[in-house]
N, C-alpha and C positions, 0 to 999 in steps of 0.2 A: 315634184316631178319624179325623182328617183324613187319615191315611196309607190307612185302609180306604176312604175316599171317593175318594182319588186313584186306587187300583187299581180300584175299580168304575167310575169314570169312563174310565179307559183301556183296559180290557178289555171286550170286547163281551158276553162270557157270564158269568153269576154263577158258575158251576161253576170257570171259570178264575180268577176273581179270588179266590174262596174258597182253592182250591188253592194260588195263588201267596202268599196272605197266611199260609196255614198252613205254607208252606215258608219263608217268611222268618222266621216266629215260631220255627219248630224249629230253624232255623239259628242263631238269636240265644240259644236256650236251650242248644243245643249249644256254642256259644262260652263261655257261662258256665260249663258243666259242665266243659269242656276246662280253661279257666282254674283252676276250682277243684282240678281233678287235678294240673296242672302246680304250682301253688303249694305243693301238700303235699310235693313232691319236695325234699329238702335241697339247698340251694345248692351244697355241696361235692360232691355226687355227681351232679348233673345234667350231662348232654352239653351241648356248647357250643350246638347246634342248637335244643335245648329251652330253653335260657336265652333265646336271639333269639325264639322262639315266645312264650314267657311274657311278656316284655317287650312284644312286639306286641300280644298278645291284651290285656294291660293297658291299653295306650293305646287300643285299639279300645273296650273296655268303658268307660273313662273318657269317651270321646267319646259312646258310646251313653247313658250316664247323664246327660250334659249336656243331651242333646235330648230324653230321656225325660219324659213328662208327669208321671209318678209321683214320679220324683226331684225333678222341679222343685217340686210341691206339698210334698215332704218338706223341701226346703231352704227353702221359703217359711214353712213352720211352725217350723222350727228358728230362722229369723230372727225370727220373730214373738216367739217365747218369750224372745228376749234382750231 
């Protein structure tokens, strides 16, 4: 939500802010899909380049999960249940 407000405040036109938001959203979804596809490849048969890409995507997604409001709520509910 705050990210959307930041985009709206920095861009002058609503159309540009919506397009930028959708582009970032689709890029993040693409990262998750790419990571899911690369993880399914057996580690023995994966080229070295894709191994580096897999590890980099894993680190990026961990960082995104750390700042994601939905995963923050999920972590909070897990901690409350303990």
